[in-house]
N, C-alpha and C positions, 0 to 999 in steps of 0.2 A: 504494499499500500504506500502511495506517495506521501511524503512527509508534508504536513501543513506548512504553508508559507505564512510567516508572520512578520510584521514590522511595526515600529513605533510611528504613530501618526497623531496629528491634531485633528479632531473630528468635529465638524460644525454641522449642527442639525437645525433647520429652520422650518417654521410652520406658521401659517396664517392664524390670526386671532378671529374667532367667531365666524369662520368662513361659511359654515352651514347656514347661519342667520342671513348673511349677505346673499348667499345663493338662493335662499328661499324667496327673497324679494326679486332678484334678477339674475338667474343662473348664468345665462350666456354672457351677460355684461360683466358679471363678477369674475367668471373664468378668464375672459379676455384681459381684464385689469390685473388679475393675479399673475398671469403669464407675462404680461408686459413688464410688471415690476421685477419678477424673477429673472427674466431674460435681459432686460435693459439695465438693471441695477445690481442684482446679486451676482450673476454670472461674470460680468466684466470686473467687478471688484475682486472676485475670487481669482480669476485668471491673471489679473495684474500682479497678484502676490503669489503666484505659483500654485494656486489651488487646483485640484482635480475634481470636477463634478462627477460624482458617482451616479446620482440619479436626481431627476427633477420632476416632480409631479405637479398637478394643477395648483395645489396650495402650499407646497413646501419642497424641501430637498435636503440632500446630504452631500457634503463637500469634504474632501480630504486635503490636508496641508502637511508638508514636511516640518513646518515651523509653527509653534503655538503663537508666536508674535505675529506672523503673517496672518494666521487664522483670525486672531482677535482684531487685527487692524482691518481685515476685509469685512468682518462682522459689523464693526463700528461704522465704517464707511457706508455699508448698506443701510443700516438703521438711520444714520443721519440723512442719507438721500431720501429715505421714506418720509422723514419729517418735512422735507421740502416738497415732496410729492403730494402731501396731504394738506398743504397750505391752501386755504379757500374751499376745501371740501366740507360739505355738511358732516356733522359728527356721525350720523348714521350710515354715511357712505365711505368714510375714511377707512383705508386698509392698513392694518398693522401686523407686524410679524413678531414672533418670539424667537430667540436663538439660544441654543444650548451648546456649550463648547467643552470638550474634555480631551485630555492628552493620555493616550494609552496604547495598549497592544491590540492590533487588529489582525484578523485572519484574512488573507488575500485569496480570492478565488476568481481568476480571470481579471476582469476589470471591476469586480465588486469587492466590497469589504464587509465583514460582519464580526460578531463577537460581543462579549459582555461590555467592553468599553464603548462600542458603538451604541449599545443600548443605554449606557450611562448618559451619553450626549443627548439622546432622544428624550430621556426622562428629565434631564436638566432643562431642556427647552420649556417644558410645561411649568417649571418653577420660576421662569423669567417673567418679569412684568411685561405688559403689552408695549411693543416698541423697544424692548430691552434685551439684555444679554445676561445669562447666568453661566458661570464658569466653575469648574472643579478646582480643588486645591492644587492639583498637578499643573493646571494651566496657570493659576495664580503664581506658583513658584517659578514658572518659566518666563513670565512676562513682567513680573514686578520690577518697577523702576525703568522699564524699557519702552513704555508707551505713556502718552499723556492721558492717563485715565485713572480714576479712583476706584478702588475695589472695596466693597462693603460686605462684611461677613453676614451670611445667611444662616450660619450654624450647621450642624450635622443633620442632613436630610435623609429620611427614609423614603427612598425612591421605589416606585412600583416595580415589582419583579427583580429588584436588585438586592442581593442577599447581604449587603454590607452598607452601613451608613456612609454617605458621601458628603464631605465638607464642601460647601458651595459659597460663591461670592457673586454679588450683583455688581455689574460694571456701570460706571457713570463717567461721562466725558463732557467736555465743553464744546460748544458749537464752534467757537473761535479756533479751537485746535483741530477740529474735524469738519471743515467745510464740505458741503455736499458736492461730489464731483459732477461735472456736466453729464447729461444723459447722452448716450451714443447717438450720432447723427444718423445711423442706419439701424435697421432692425437686426439685432445680434442673434446669437445662437438661440434656437428654439429648443423645447424639450426633446425634439428629435436629435438635435446636435449634442444634447447633454446626456443622452441615455448611455448606459454602459456600452463600451467598445466603439462608440461613435464620436471620435474627436474630429469634428468636421467644420469648425467655426469658419475656416478660410474657404470652404467650398461654395461655389455659386449655388443658390437654391431657387427653385422655380416651382410654381403651381400652374398647371394647365387647366383652366376652367372649361367646363363643358361648352363646346361650340354651339351656337344657336342655330336651330333649324329655321332658316328664313323662307323656306318654300311654302310654309303654311299647311303642308300636308302632314298630319300626325303619323302617317305611315312611314314618312321619311326620317322620323326622329332617330331611329336606329342608325341611319347613315351618318348623321352629325355626331352621334355618340361614338360610332366606330372610328371616325377620323380622329376624334379627341384621344381615344384609347391608343391608337397607333402612334400618335405623336408622343404621348406619355411613355409608351413602351420604347420608342426609338430613343428618346432622351435618356431613359434609364440605363441604356446600354453604355452611355458615356460615364465612366467611373469618376470623372472629375465633376459631375453634376450631382446635386441632391434634388431629386424629383419627388414631389409629393404624390402619394399613391392615388390611384383612381377613385377608391372609395371615399377618401377624404375630399378630393376635389369635387366629386359629383354631389356632395351635399349642397353645393351652391347652384345646382341646376335649377333653371327656371326662376331664379331670384335676381333682383336688382342688387348689385353689390358695390360696396366702396372698396376699391382695390387696396387702399391703405389698411382698411380693417382686415381684409383677407390676409395681407402680409403679417399683421400682428397675430391673427388667430392661428395661422398655419406656420408662422416663423419663417417666411421666405423673403428673399430680396427682390424677386421678379415674379410677375404674373403675366401669363399669356392668355389672351381671350380672342375669340373670333367667331365667325359665322360660316354657314355652309348653305348654298342654294343649288339644288339639283333640279334641272329641268331637261327632260328628254335625255339626249346624249351628252349634255354639257354639265359641268360642275364649276361653280364659282366658290372659291375659298378665300375669305379675308382673315388676316391675323395681325394682331398688334401686341408688341411686348411693352409692358409698362413697369416702371420702377414702383415697388410697393412703398418706398420711403416717402415719396412726395407726389406720386400720381403722374409723373411726367412720362410722355410717350418716347420710348427709345427707338422703336422701329415699327414700321407698319408696311404691309404689302397686300396686294390683291392678286389672285391667280384665276384666270379664266382658261379652262382646259377642256379638251375632249375627255370623256370619262376614262378612256384608255390610258390617259396620262396621270391618273390619280396618284399612283405611287411616286412618280416623279415630283409631283406637287408636295407630297409629304416629306420626301427627301430634302427638297429645296428649303421648306420651312424649317426643318430641323437644323440643317446646316447653317442657315442664316442666323437662327437664334444662338447657336453655339458660338458663332463668330462675334456676335454682339456682346454676349455675356463675358466671354473670356478670350480675348484676342490671341493669346498664345496658343490656343487650340486650333488656330486657323490652318496650320499645316496639316491637320487631320481632316479638314473640311472636304477635301476631295474624295475621301473615303466615304462611303454611304453611311450616314449616321443612323438611318433607319434600318431595322432588321425586318424586312417586309414579311408579312404573314403568308403571302402567296403572290404569284405573278398573275393569277387569274381573277379578274374582277368579279365574275360570277360566284366564285368560291368565297371571296372576301365578303360579298353581299350576304350570302347564307350564314357565314360565320357570325357576322355582327347582328343579323336578325336574331340568331340564337342567343348571343350574349345579351342582347337587349332584354330578352325574356328571362335568361338565367339569373341575372343580377337582381331580379325582383325577389328571388328566393322564396316563392310560394310553391306549394305542391303542383298546382295546375300549370304555372308558368314554366317551371323547371321541366315538367313532362312535355310541354309544348316545344321547348327549346330543342329537344333531342332530335326531332326530325330535320331541323336546320343544320345541325352539326353533322348528321349522317349524310345529308345531301352535299355539304361542303366537302366532305371526305371523298364522295363519289366523283366530284368534279376535280379535286386536287388531292390525290392520295398521299401527298407529302406534307399536308397542312398540319403542322404540329399542334397549334392552338385549338384546332377543331377536335383532335383526339383527346387533348387534355380536358377541354370543356365537356365533351361527351362523357369522359371518365368521371367528371365532377357530378354529373346527373346521377350516376350510380352511387357515388359517395353520399350524396344528398339523401337518396332513398334509404340507404343503409342507416345512416346516422339518425334519421327521424322515424325509422320503422315503417316506411311506406312500401317497401318491397315484399312481395309474397314469396320470393325465392331469394333469401339472403345470400346463400352460397353462390348462386349464379351472379348476383349483382356484385359481390365482392370480387369474383373472378374477372368479370368484365371491367371493373374499375382498374384492377391490376394490369390487365392486358392492354387497355387503352392508354394508361399512364406510361407504360413502358414504351409504347409506340410514339407517344408524344415526346418523350425524352430522346428516343432514337432519332427523330427528325429534327430536334432542336434541343441539345443538352445545355444551352446557355440561357434558357428561359427559367427564371425562378418560379414562376407559376407551375411549369411542367415538373420541376423538381419537388415542389411542395405537394403536388398531387401524387407523385410517386411515393413521397414520404407517407401520406395518408394510406395509400394502398399497402405498403409494407407493414404498417402498423396493424392493419386489418388482418393480415395473414400471419402475424406473429414473427415477422422478420425484423426484429427490433434493431439490430445492428445496421442493416441496410436502410432502415427508416431514418436512423440518426444520420447516416452518411448522406442521404438525399436531402435531409433537412439542413445540414451544414452547407451543402453545396448551394441550396436555395438562398441561404442567408449571405453566403459569399457573393453570389451573383447580384443580389440586391438587398443590402442591409436595411433598406427603408421599406421593405415589404412586410407590413405588420403581420399578415397571415403567415408568411414564412417564419417569422420569429415565433409565433404561437405554435405553429406546427412542430417546430423543433423542440419547444418546451414540452408539448404533448408527448412526443416520442420519448423524451427523457423521463417524464412521469411514468410512462408505461414500463421503462427500464428500472424504475425504483428511485428516481431522483426528483421528488416533488418540489424541493426547494428551488432547483434550477427552473423547473417548469413555471412556478409562481413568478420568478423574476422575469422570465421571458414574456409572460402575460402582462406584467406591469410595463415592460418595455414597449410592447405592442400598443398598449393603451396610450402611452406617451407619444409613440410614433404617429398614431392616427387618432387624435382625440375626437375627431368629428366622424369617424367611421360609422356609417349607418348600420353596419353589421357587427357592432361591438359586442353583441350578444355572444358570439363565438369566443371572444377573448375572456369575458367573464366566466363563461361556461367551462372552458378548459381549465381556467384557474381554480374554479370551485372544486372540480374533481381532484386536482392536485392538492388542494388544501385539505380535502377529506383524507387523501392518502397521507398527508402530513400530520393528520390528527388535529388540525386546527378547525374544529367544527363550527365555532361561532363565526369566524371569518368566511368559512365555506358557505354557510347558510346566507350570509349577506351577499357574497359574490353571485350565488345562484339567484337570489332575489333580484339583483341588478340585471342579470341575464334575462330574467322573466320580464322586467320592466322594458328592456330593449325590444323584446319580441315575445309576446304572451301566446303566440300560436305554435310554439315548438315544445315538444314533450320532454326533451332531455333536461332542461334546467329545473323543471318541476321535480323530476326524479332525483336529481342531485340534491335539491333542497330537502326532499323527504329523507334522504339518507343522512344528511348533516343534522337535521332536526331529530331524527331517530336516535342518533348517538348522544344528542344533548338531552334526551329524555322528554322532549316536547312532542309527545306522541300524537296528540289530537291535531296539532298543526302539521305534523308529518303525514298523517293519514289524509288530510285535506290535499296536501301537495301531491301525494301519490295518486289519489283518485283523480286529480286534475290531469296528471300525466296520461293516465289511461283514458280519460275522456277526450283529450286532444288527439291521441292515437290509440285506438282500441287495442287493449291487451299489450300495451307497450312494456309495462314493468315485467310482465311474465316472460316476454321474449328477451328482454335485456338481461335477465338473470342467467340465461343460457349462454350468453356471449362470454368469451374468454380473451381479453385483450392484454392483460398485464403479463410481463415475463415471469414474475414471481406469483405462483398460485395463491400465496397468502394475501397478496395485495388485492387480488380479485375477490377472494373470500371476504376480506374486510369490507369491500364495497357491498357485496350481497348481504352481509350480516347487518348492515345498517337498516335494511328493509325488513329484517326478521320480525314477524309478528304484527306488522303494521296493518295488515288486512284483517287481523282478528278483531272482533268487536267485543 
């Protein structure tokens, strides 16, 4: 067994004060403001002093420093900048944060840290006053006399879940010694940048908003969506770009948007928007690249082409954008930036008609999408994305209990996913679908390998991150799985299919024996989509272990009402590598049907 990696670190834990109350009044506005403060104030203050952001959630985060002096200086700078940010704000809308700071031994796992001393920092945060900082004695000893700050003893504190008292100090500083730094002139790193293993603050970031269908024909909506998706896919192949996922970008579909707000919400520097008008044999595509900082137009173009030139138009748009965002990539511009899904327009048309239905993720729409994918494959037998999307229809049926022949659906899922990867092994979506398929047939090592490949190909693909975590959970590492789900939620905070992230995390938390958190994550999955059976089942298991049997029975009955007989069929499945883990899941349902 590999020896644990440890090191001494100054650990800064930050959390918003009364964020639930603020979100209750204005959830989307509060989330945007919290992210703005964390991204534009905390992250730069930490980076300037050598801090490493471990994770950043909607209302707080964790940062590691090599120096306690630097950590405290960054914390004071951030809190002082928040004083300035709240000037003129009504008291009930002002946002404040608490900070806990501790110096101790951390266990290092990849780009994450954990251990008792990390927990001490988190517990100290709760003891800090709003807008203030609480530090441990270890930090006091390291910084005393080295910063212009006063330290006031808080006594020996009994912190929750910490088996020893911790001597703590409250930090006080003078405004004249700590003037608030100017807010960055551009939108800095987003939670996507600050998530584990993604140190990407210098990379260009772009969101491609859904192109508008200007033809007026609802039947052509899939055509505009298809062009948008292809441009997103093409740009994602450039490893020097950070491209927001399709699921997050499409939450803006059909809405009038302020580009600067999009930049803040998604943490991007640029936004591409456009429109498509298809008439007969011709297509007109307009596109414009806008700075999310100030709304200025950087570049705009209109393309009128015969439909047979559609892919040339997509290539040209992608190449032009790359040249504008980062000139040094110009030498690559002659190479095709787009990885065309096919050279046959008819196959492309069928593929995107199918995707238009598939992404609705309802039983009827997913079933209807299958015929389009099958037709696309008939036209172009090398069309990877069609195989992969067809594979997903079988995955969907298995996951939600819609198939009458589970073994056949699982076999088809695996066969089609393999074909998808065979025709394009550089597509993270294809590798993710292969990951799912291998999990279904108990090939756990192959599932992990495919999941890792998917994340390598596109580290911003939230589904790929969750799929990798799910594979690790099935292998017996639920801690890693939960961290992957948290990462995915940070990567795609507006993902309309967030139910999947909460659901996978809930199952991992059950496997981790954290039943309280598991029941909450399952509840969040239900809130995202109450039409799926799996989250109700997971909530029933968690509540069963908590002894809340009446609530558990209600959740279990609901799962069976959503999909008739779902819980009975689920008990027969075997997905975990360790039979004891599978039995632990089943045991949570034991006796719940008894009255």
